[in-house]
C-alpha positions as CSV (number, residue, x, y, z in Angstrom):
1,X,47.9,1.3,-1.5
2,X,45.6,3.8,0.2
3,X,41.8,3.7,0.0
4,X,39.9,6.9,0.4
5,X,36.2,7.0,1.2
6,X,34.2,10.1,0.4
7,X,31.3,11.5,2.7
8,X,28.5,10.0,0.6
9,X,29.8,6.5,0.9
10,X,30.5,6.9,4.6
11,X,26.9,8.0,5.2
12,X,25.5,5.2,3.0
13,X,27.5,2.6,4.9
14,X,26.3,4.1,8.2
15,X,22.7,3.8,7.2
16,X,23.1,0.2,6.1
17,X,24.8,-0.6,9.4
18,X,21.9,1.0,11.4
19,X,19.3,-0.9,9.3
20,X,21.1,-4.2,9.8
21,X,21.3,-3.6,13.5
22,X,17.6,-2.8,13.8
23,X,16.8,-6.0,11.8
24,X,19.1,-8.1,14.0
25,X,17.5,-6.7,17.2
26,X,14.0,-7.3,15.8
27,X,14.8,-10.9,15.0
28,X,16.5,-11.4,18.4
29,X,13.4,-10.1,20.3
30,X,10.8,-11.8,18.2
31,X,9.1,-14.8,19.8
32,X,9.7,-18.1,18.0
33,X,6.9,-19.3,15.7
34,X,7.5,-22.9,16.5
35,X,5.7,-22.6,19.8
36,X,2.0,-23.3,19.3
37,X,-0.4,-20.8,20.8
38,X,-2.9,-22.0,23.3
39,X,-5.7,-20.2,21.6
40,X,-8.2,-23.1,21.2
41,X,-6.7,-25.6,23.6
42,X,-8.7,-26.6,26.6
43,X,-12.1,-25.3,25.4
44,X,-14.6,-28.0,26.3
45,X,-17.2,-29.3,23.9
46,X,-20.3,-27.3,24.9
47,X,-22.6,-29.8,23.0
48,X,-21.3,-32.7,25.1
49,X,-21.7,-30.6,28.3
50,X,-25.3,-29.9,27.5
51,X,-25.9,-33.5,26.7
52,X,-24.5,-34.6,30.1
53,X,-26.5,-32.0,32.0
54,X,-29.6,-33.1,30.2
55,X,-28.9,-36.8,31.2
56,X,-28.3,-35.8,34.8
57,X,-31.5,-33.8,34.9
58,X,-33.4,-36.7,33.5
59,X,-32.0,-39.0,36.2
60,X,-32.9,-36.5,38.9
61,X,-36.4,-36.2,37.5
62,X,-36.8,-40.0,37.6
63,X,-35.6,-40.1,41.2
64,X,-38.1,-37.5,42.2
65,X,-40.9,-39.3,40.5
66,X,-39.9,-42.5,42.3
67,X,-40.0,-40.7,45.7
68,X,-43.3,-39.1,44.8
69,X,-44.8,-42.5,43.9
70,X,-43.4,-44.0,47.2
71,X,-45.0,-41.2,49.3
72,X,-48.3,-41.4,47.4
73,X,-48.5,-45.2,47.9
74,X,-48.4,-44.7,51.7
75,X,-45.3,-46.9,52.2
76,X,-43.7,-43.9,53.9
77,X,-45.1,-42.7,57.2
78,X,-44.2,-39.3,58.7
79,X,-44.5,-38.7,62.4
80,X,-44.5,-35.3,64.0
81,X,-42.8,-35.2,67.4
82,X,-43.1,-32.3,69.8
83,X,-39.8,-30.5,70.3
84,X,-38.3,-30.5,73.7
85,X,-38.5,-27.3,75.7
86,X,-35.4,-25.4,74.8
87,X,-35.6,-23.0,77.8
88,X,-34.7,-25.7,80.2
89,X,-31.7,-26.8,78.3
90,X,-28.4,-26.0,80.1
91,X,-25.3,-25.0,78.4
92,X,-22.2,-26.8,79.4
93,X,-19.1,-24.8,79.9
94,X,-16.2,-25.4,77.5
95,X,-13.5,-27.7,78.7
96,X,-10.3,-26.0,79.7
97,X,-7.0,-27.2,78.3
98,X,-4.7,-28.7,81.0
99,X,-1.9,-26.4,82.1
100,X,1.6,-27.9,81.8
101,X,4.0,-26.9,84.6
């Protein structure tokens, strides 16, 4: 039994083979869809950040108010001391490392 294939059938089979090859290569190179994308992961809650910043600013404001009240009450005394004459200060030479023989 001898099977003969004409030119039209041969071209049609070749086109089908090329299309199946393109489809197989496309599926091979495609990234798997089971891996979740990191699109929205790790984005912090901006409302919570603003709330924390507001709380910290309020605590700093209270601390400054306490310091101001302490200074106004006179419990803290500041003394101004004359600075020593810097022209007379001598500069000590740097120590040299010992030489190993």
